[in-house]
N, C-alpha and C positions, 0 to 999 in steps of 0.2 A: 516370383513376378521378372517378367522378360524386359531388356531392357528394349526402351523407346515406347512401352506398353505405358498408357493414361494413367496422372495418379492427381486427387483433387490437390487444392495449391493447399487447404488446411495443412495432408497428408502430408506434404512438401516443407512447409511453414515447422508442424512438428518436431518433423525429424530436423531438420534443421536447428532448431531451441534445441536440443538435447546433442546434437553434436558440436553444438556453443558450448552447452553448461550453462545457460544463462536462464534456465527455467524458475530457479529460484527470487531469480533479478525481476524477472518480468513476473511473477506473484506478488509481488511487496508492490508492483504500479498497481495492481489492479485497484488500493486503497484510495487510490484518485478519484475513481468511480462510486465508491460508498461514504467515504467518506464524511458527504453529509446526511445522510440518513444512520449514520452510525454516532456523531455528534448533536445529532439534531440540528433546524433550520439555525437557533441562535446563535449558536458558537460556530456552526457553520459561517455565519457571515461575518465574524469577527477574527476568522483564521484563515489561513490559505496553505497547503502544503509545501513546503521550499525545493523540499527533496529528501533522498534516504540517502545515508552515506552509513554504510559495513552494518548493517541492519536496523540502525536509526533514523526515525522519523521526522525530519525537524520539519518543526510547523511555527511558521512566522502567525503572530497574536495582536492583534493592533492596539491595544491598550496595555499598562501592567495591571491593573486588578485581574485581567482576566487569565491572564498571563500565571497569575498566585492563585487562579481558582483551577485553572484547567491543571496545574502542577500536583497540587491537591487529589486529582483528581483520576490522575495519572494511570493509575492500575486499575479505577474501572473502565474509562477509553482503550487503555491495553487490550483489555479482556475483549470488549466489547467488537475491536479488530480482531482478535485472534476467534472467533465464533464466528464475524460474516464472513471471514475471509476462508476460512478451511485451515488457516497455516496458519504455524508461530512465523512465519517469514521476518517479522517485526517482529523485533525484542527490546526496544525502548523506545521512548520519544525523549524529543527534546522540546520544549518550548521556547521561544526566540521572540 
């Protein structure tokens, strides 16, 4: 490609993401868009994604009984996350 030739904005952003080395971090945040479809409406209504820290998804839960239930179902939810995102960028879930 010669200098000054037009490039699509998407290809420029992709190149920047690769150059910055943030592909995994961006992939992790895809979970925000699919959380409700992974866990369902009922669980989504009592949870919210707080942050992702060191490959751990931190989820706020509105009530202790729900937190207990979700802790028991953590591996099931993690498997659904991996399948939905086609990635294992999220290594664990912490409910708080």
